C-alpha positions in Angstrom: -19.8 -1.8 104.5 -18.0 1.5 104.9 -17.5 3.6 101.8 -13.8 3.7 100.9 -11.9 7.0 100.8 -11.4 7.6 97.1 -9.1 9.4 94.8 -11.0 12.1 92.7 -11.4 9.8 89.7 -12.9 7.0 91.6 -15.2 9.3 93.5 -16.4 10.7 90.2 -16.9 7.1 88.9 -19.1 6.3 92.0 -21.1 9.5 91.6 -21.7 9.0 87.9 -22.5 5.3 88.3 -25.1 6.1 90.9 -26.9 8.5 88.6 -27.2 5.7 86.0 -28.0 2.6 88.2 -24.3 1.6 87.8 -24.5 1.3 84.0 -21.0 1.5 82.5 -19.1 0.3 79.4 -16.3 -2.1 80.0 -13.7 -2.7 77.3 -11.4 -5.8 77.1 -9.0 -6.9 74.4 -9.6 -9.9 72.1 -6.7 -12.2 71.3 -6.1 -10.3 68.0 -5.8 -7.0 70.0 -9.1 -5.5 68.9 -11.4 -4.0 71.5 -14.6 -5.7 72.7 -17.0 -3.5 74.7 -20.1 -4.3 76.6 -22.5 -2.7 79.1 -22.3 -3.8 82.7 -23.5 -2.7 86.1 -20.3 -1.5 87.8 -19.6 0.3 91.1 -16.8 1.3 93.5 -16.2 -0.9 96.6 -13.5 -2.1 98.9 -11.5 -5.1 97.7 -12.4 -8.1 99.8 -8.8 -9.0 100.6 -6.8 -5.8 100.6 -9.5 -3.3 101.5 -8.3 -0.9 98.7 -10.9 0.9 96.5 -11.6 -1.0 93.3 -14.2 -0.9 90.5 -16.3 -4.1 90.5 -18.8 -5.7 88.1 -20.2 -9.2 87.8 -20.1 -11.3 84.7 -21.8 -14.6 83.8 -19.5 -17.5 83.6 -18.4 -18.5 80.1 -18.7 -15.1 78.5 -16.0 -13.7 76.2 -15.0 -10.8 78.5 -13.9 -13.3 81.2 -11.8 -15.2 78.7 -10.2 -12.0 77.6 -9.5 -10.9 81.1 -7.9 -14.2 82.0 -5.5 -13.8 79.1 -5.0 -10.0 79.4 -6.3 -8.5 82.7 -6.0 -4.8 81.6 -9.4 -3.2 81.1 -11.1 0.2 80.9 -14.5 1.0 82.4 -16.3 4.1 81.3 -18.9 5.7 83.5 -21.1 8.5 82.0 -24.2 10.5 82.8 -25.2 13.0 80.2 -22.0 14.5 78.9 -20.1 14.0 82.2 -17.9 11.0 82.1 -14.8 9.3 83.6 -12.8 6.3 82.4 -11.0 4.0 84.8 -8.1 1.9 83.5 -6.7 -0.9 85.5 -5.8 -4.5 86.0 -8.6 -7.0 86.8 -8.7 -9.8 89.3 -11.4 -12.4 89.1 -13.3 -14.1 91.9 -15.7 -16.8 91.0 -16.3 -20.6 90.8 -13.7 -20.9 88.0 -11.4 -18.2 89.2 -10.3 -18.5 92.8 -9.0 -15.2 94.3 -5.9 -15.6 96.3 -6.5 -14.9 100.0 -10.3 -15.1 99.6 -12.5 -18.0 100.8 -14.4 -19.4 97.8 -17.4 -19.9 100.0 -17.7 -16.1 100.3 -18.1 -15.6 96.5 -21.9 -15.3 96.7 -21.6 -12.6 99.3 -19.0 -10.8 97.2 -21.2 -10.9 94.1 -24.1 -9.3 96.0 -21.7 -6.6 97.4 -20.7 -5.8 93.9 -24.3 -5.5 92.8 -25.1 -3.3 95.7 -22.2 -1.0 95.0 -23.2 -0.8 91.3 -27.0 -0.7 91.3 -27.7 0.4 94.9 -29.2 -1.1 98.0 -27.6 -3.6 100.3 -26.2 -7.1 99.6 -29.3 -8.5 101.3 -31.5 -6.8 98.7 -29.9 -9.1 96.1 -30.3 -12.4 98.0 -33.0 -13.5 95.5 -30.3 -13.9 92.9 -28.3 -16.5 94.7 -29.6 -19.5 92.7 -29.1 -17.7 89.4 -25.6 -16.5 90.3 -24.6 -20.0 91.2 -26.2 -21.8 88.3 -24.7 -19.4 85.7 -21.3 -19.4 87.5 -21.1 -15.6 87.9 -17.8 -14.1 88.6 -16.8 -10.8 90.3 -14.4 -8.7 88.3 -12.3 -6.4 90.6 -10.4 -3.7 88.8 -7.4 -2.1 90.5 -7.4 1.5 89.1 -4.1 2.6 87.5 -5.4 5.7 85.7 -8.6 7.7 85.6 -9.5 10.4 83.1 -10.6 13.1 82.5 -9.6 14.8 85.7 -12.2 16.7 87.7 -11.6 19.8 85.6 -12.3 17.8 82.4 -8.6 17.8 81.4 -7.8 14.9 79.1 -4.4 14.5 80.7 -5.7 11.9 83.2 -4.9 11.1 86.8 -2.6 8.3 87.9 -4.0 6.6 91.0 -1.0 4.4 91.8 
């Protein structure tokens, strides 16, 4: 899969993620408005329908973060390596056995999950084939985040960069 041309904030997210095997912190909002954060493997890839650059991660079915994203799709993903960091805010789309993605064949979800893992942790989708059974039995879902804002900018300014 070709690497997408990226705005500076997403390019920085990709570089930082690669330094840390894709480890990033994702924050969603609980029903009461408080933040819930967890560590995920995330990476930058092309959206499977639109082709635009998105941040993706995979989540097991039935976890709270998926329930939160179904109710309130806005999320923030923070990539860091040492003291270098970038946050990506955006709206999430879900693609999984319980969350059909409009315009995407549900039969291609296993391939998409492996593409997300490859973008996050490295390698190729074929390198992740041994996970097929687990991904299916645990009802894993791809979370695709359309970036709206990234910060800090390349200069470290806290003002942020709007990506759309």
